[in-house]
Structure formats: structure tokens, C-alpha cells
C-alpha positions in Angstrom: 11.6 1.7 0.6 10.0 4.8 1.8 8.2 5.9 5.1 6.2 8.6 3.4 4.0 10.4 6.0 5.2 8.7 9.3 6.7 10.9 11.8 7.4 8.0 14.3 8.9 4.8 13.7 6.6 1.9 13.6 7.1 -2.0 14.3 6.9 -4.3 11.3 3.3 -5.4 10.7 2.5 -8.6 12.4 2.4 -11.7 10.2 5.0 -12.9 7.4 4.7 -14.3 4.0 4.0 -17.5 5.7 0.7 -16.0 6.2 -1.9 -16.8 3.3 -2.2 -14.1 0.7 -5.7 -13.1 -0.6 -6.3 -13.1 -4.4 -10.0 -13.0 -4.6 -12.7 -11.2 -2.7 -14.9 -13.6 -0.4 -17.8 -12.8 1.6 -15.5 -12.8 4.9 -12.7 -10.5 3.1 -15.6 -8.1 1.9 -16.7 -7.8 5.5 -13.2 -7.1 6.6 -12.8 -4.5 3.8 -16.3 -2.9 4.5 -14.9 -2.1 8.1 -11.7 -0.5 6.6 -13.8 2.4 4.5 -13.1 5.6 5.5 -9.8 4.8 7.1 -6.8 7.2 6.5 -3.5 6.3 5.2 -1.2 7.5 8.1 2.0 6.2 6.4 3.3 3.7 4.3 6.4 1.8 2.9 6.9 1.2 -0.6 9.6 -1.8 -1.6 11.6 -1.5 -4.7 11.2 -5.2 -5.3 8.1 -6.9 -5.8 6.8 -10.4 -5.8 6.2 -10.0 -9.9 9.8 -9.8 -10.1 10.0 -13.8 -9.6 8.3 -14.1 -12.9 10.9 -11.9 -14.9 14.1 -13.4 -16.3 16.2 -10.3 -16.2 16.1 -7.7 -13.3 13.5 -4.8 -13.7 15.1 -1.3 -14.1 13.8 1.3 -11.7 12.5 3.4 -14.7 10.5 0.4 -16.2 9.0 -0.7 -13.0 5.3 -0.7 -12.9 4.6 -3.2 -10.3 5.8 -2.8 -6.6 4.8 -4.1 -3.3 3.7 -1.8 -0.4 2.5 -1.7 2.9 -0.1 0.8 4.2 -0.6 1.9 7.5 -4.0 2.9 8.2 -6.0 4.3 11.3 -6.7 1.8 14.0 -3.3 0.1 13.6 -4.5 -2.0 10.8 -1.8 -2.6 8.1 -3.0 -3.6 4.4 -0.1 -5.1 2.7 -0.5 -4.9 -0.9 1.6 -7.3 -3.4 2.2 -6.8 -7.3 0.4 -3.5 -6.9 0.1 -0.9 -9.7 -1.0 2.7 -9.2 -3.6 4.5 -11.5 -4.0 8.4 -10.7 -6.5 8.0 -13.7 -8.4 5.0 -14.2 -8.8 5.5 -17.9 -5.0 5.8 -18.5 -2.2 3.0 -17.9 -0.6 2.8 -14.4 2.4 4.8 -13.2 5.7 3.8 -14.6 9.2 4.1 -13.0 9.9 3.8 -9.2 10.4 7.8 -9.0 6.8 8.5 -10.2 5.7 5.5 -8.1 7.1 6.8 -4.7 5.9 10.3 -5.5 2.2 9.5 -6.4 1.7 6.8 -3.9 3.4 8.9 -1.3 0.3 11.4 -1.7 -1.7 8.6 0.1 -0.3 9.5 3.7 0.9 13.2 2.7 -2.5 14.2 1.7 -4.3 12.2 4.3 -6.1 10.2 1.9 -8.7 7.4 3.1 -10.3 4.2 1.7 -13.1 5.3 -0.3 -14.1 2.2 -2.1 -12.9 -1.4 -3.0 -13.7 -4.1 -5.6 -12.3 -7.2 -7.2 -9.7 -6.1 -9.9 -11.2 -8.4 -12.6 -12.8 -11.7 -13.0 -9.6 -13.6 -12.1 -9.2 -11.8 -9.1 -7.1 -9.2 -7.3 -7.9 -6.2 -5.2 -8.8 -2.4 -6.6 -8.9 0.2 -3.8 -10.0 3.7 -4.5 -8.3 6.6 -2.2 -9.4 9.9 -1.8 -11.1 12.8 0.2 -15.0 13.0 0.4 -16.4 11.9 -2.8 -13.4 12.6 -4.8 -11.3 9.6 -6.0 -7.6 10.5 -6.2 -5.6 7.3 -6.9 -6.7 3.7 -7.5 -4.4 1.0 -6.5 -4.8 -2.5 -8.1 -3.1 -5.3 -6.3 -2.7 -9.2 -7.5 -2.6 -10.1 -3.7 -3.0 -8.7 -0.3 -2.8 -9.5 3.4 -4.4 -7.5 6.4 -2.6 -7.4 9.7 -2.0 -5.0 12.6 0.9 -2.3 13.4 1.9 -0.7 16.2 4.0 2.5 16.9 7.2 1.5 18.2 7.2 2.5 21.8 11.0 2.8 22.2 11.8 5.5 19.8 12.2 9.2 20.8 11.2 10.5 17.2 13.9 13.5 16.9 15.8 13.2 20.0 19.5 12.0 19.1 19.1 10.4 15.7 20.5 13.5 13.9 23.4 14.5 15.8 27.0 13.0 16.3 
């Protein structure tokens, strides 16, 4: 798990796997995503396993991984949880492969203060495609098989750098 771009600790996103995962864009979901256009990614967590792993017979090696799950923490305390996601720095090429590269490339979302520029249904079967960048420039596309939107809060009990490193 990575906390790229997060200087302060945050509480887990509200809601759990008991909540409904979205897989297709409907009018209500489009309206909610419309309100997220322009929001910056202020932090994220990338999980080393994915819901997609349940479909595999053998464990997936880190260097072979394409699909991952992540939580994107956006402005306005909105969390966008992506499941069975793939990252495309270039939409005309294959997705990034390998956890090390995934951490590096997806980490730029918060490291470079990228924002949601656009979204659409990934394909005729569903899913979500999100374009991230600055201004008009798209720098990364994430395609997820399923997603949830929730809220997150800064952990009010954390003292950022006070006494966590010394002992």
C-alpha cells in the first residue's frame, strides 16, 4: 500500500465492501462524476492485490501485475475507490505492467497535483475510464472495472511529524 502525496494521515474511506460497487454509468452516477471534474488528487493508496486476483488460479507476480485496486483521495474530502484498474500513460499503448511501475506512474496523480479532466464508460460492457491531467493536457488514464465513491476525513488525532520517527 502506498500513500503517495499524503503528508497527513487520513482515516479510512467511509463505506466498505458491503456497499454496492458501480460497474456501469447511469444518469445518477454521471451527475455525481460531473461534480468531480476539476478536483485534484491530494493522496492515494494502491493495494498490492486486486479483486481481479480472485479470478486467477495462481498468485500474480508483482512484475506481471496489470490490474490493481486503489483509493484516490480528492479535494472536498471525496474518495474514489477503483477496483480492477489499469493505468494508461498513453491511451494508444498497453497498460502499465508491474507493481513498481504502477506505483511510480499512478503516484504522479498526487505528486503532480493532477485533477480529473474527464470520464466515460470504459467500453460497451461497462467500467469507468478517467482522464487525469492539468489544464487541457491528459497525463494518465485509469480504467476500472468497478468503483465506489465515498468520503474521507483527515485524521484529527495525527501529529504529522512530531514523535513518530524518534525512539
